[in-house]
C-alpha positions as CSV (number, residue, x, y, z in Angstrom):
1,M,-4.8,24.5,-7.2
2,R,-6.1,23.6,-3.8
3,K,-4.3,21.1,-1.6
4,H,-7.1,18.6,-1.9
5,D,-7.0,18.7,-5.7
6,E,-3.2,18.2,-5.7
7,A,-3.5,15.2,-3.4
8,Y,-6.2,13.7,-5.6
9,W,-4.1,14.3,-8.7
10,R,-1.1,12.5,-7.1
11,A,-3.3,9.6,-6.0
12,Y,-4.8,9.4,-9.5
13,C,-1.4,9.3,-11.1
14,R,-0.1,6.6,-8.7
15,A,-3.2,4.5,-9.3
16,G,-2.8,4.9,-13.0
17,A,0.8,3.8,-12.8
18,K,-0.1,0.7,-10.8
19,L,-2.9,-0.1,-13.2
20,G,-0.5,0.2,-16.1
21,F,1.9,-2.2,-14.4
22,H,-0.9,-4.8,-13.8
23,I,-2.1,-4.5,-17.4
24,H,1.5,-5.1,-18.5
25,L,1.8,-8.1,-16.2
26,V,-1.4,-9.7,-17.6
27,A,-0.2,-9.2,-21.2
28,Y,3.2,-10.7,-20.3
29,I,1.6,-13.8,-18.7
30,T,-1.0,-14.2,-21.5
31,V,1.4,-13.8,-24.4
32,N,4.1,-15.9,-22.9
33,L,1.7,-18.8,-22.1
34,L,0.7,-18.6,-25.8
35,L,4.3,-18.7,-26.8
36,V,5.0,-21.7,-24.6
37,F,2.1,-23.5,-26.1
38,I,3.2,-22.7,-29.7
39,N,6.8,-23.8,-28.9
40,Y,5.8,-27.1,-27.4
41,S,3.3,-27.7,-30.3
42,T,5.6,-27.0,-33.1
43,S,9.2,-27.6,-32.0
44,P,9.6,-29.1,-28.6
45,Q,13.1,-30.1,-29.3
46,Y,14.3,-26.4,-29.0
47,L,12.7,-24.3,-26.3
48,W,12.9,-20.9,-27.9
49,F,10.1,-19.4,-25.8
50,R,12.5,-18.7,-22.9
51,W,14.2,-15.9,-24.9
52,P,11.1,-13.6,-25.3
53,L,10.1,-14.6,-21.8
54,L,13.5,-13.4,-20.4
55,G,13.7,-10.3,-22.5
56,W,10.2,-9.1,-21.8
57,G,10.6,-10.2,-18.2
58,I,13.6,-7.8,-17.8
59,G,11.3,-5.0,-19.2
60,L,8.6,-6.0,-16.7
61,L,11.1,-6.0,-13.9
62,F,12.1,-2.4,-14.7
63,H,8.4,-1.4,-15.0
64,W,7.9,-2.9,-11.5
65,L,10.9,-1.0,-10.1
66,A,9.7,2.3,-11.6
67,V,6.1,1.9,-10.2
68,F,6.7,0.3,-6.8
69,V,10.3,0.9,-5.7
70,R,11.3,4.3,-7.2
71,P,8.6,6.3,-5.3
72,K,9.9,4.9,-2.0
73,L,13.5,5.6,-2.9
74,M,12.5,9.2,-3.9
75,R,10.7,9.7,-0.5
76,H,13.8,8.4,1.3
77,F,16.2,10.7,-0.6
78,I,13.9,13.7,-0.2
79,Q,13.7,13.0,3.6
80,R,17.5,12.8,3.8
81,E,17.9,16.1,1.9
82,L,15.3,17.8,4.2
83,E,17.2,16.5,7.3
84,K,20.5,17.8,5.9
85,N,19.0,21.2,5.2
86,R,17.6,21.4,8.8
87,S,21.0,20.5,10.3
88,G,22.8,23.1,8.1
89,D,25.0,20.8,6.1
């Protein structure tokens, strides 16, 4: 595989991961707005919509971390390891 092909493949995978997160976010917002509407329409005395909102929100947070934070952390740790190897530790 040529370097250009490898760079394209990495960019393609990153773009796919970001698109996947944004689709997840739109689904989260859409479904939870529907749940809020259903909750207030049927039983406003008990606000149960917050439980799926919270549970799914935790999943969405981990998805965001995996897509946007993990790659930066990996680059940081890789750089640290390369520097350690250069210095002979």
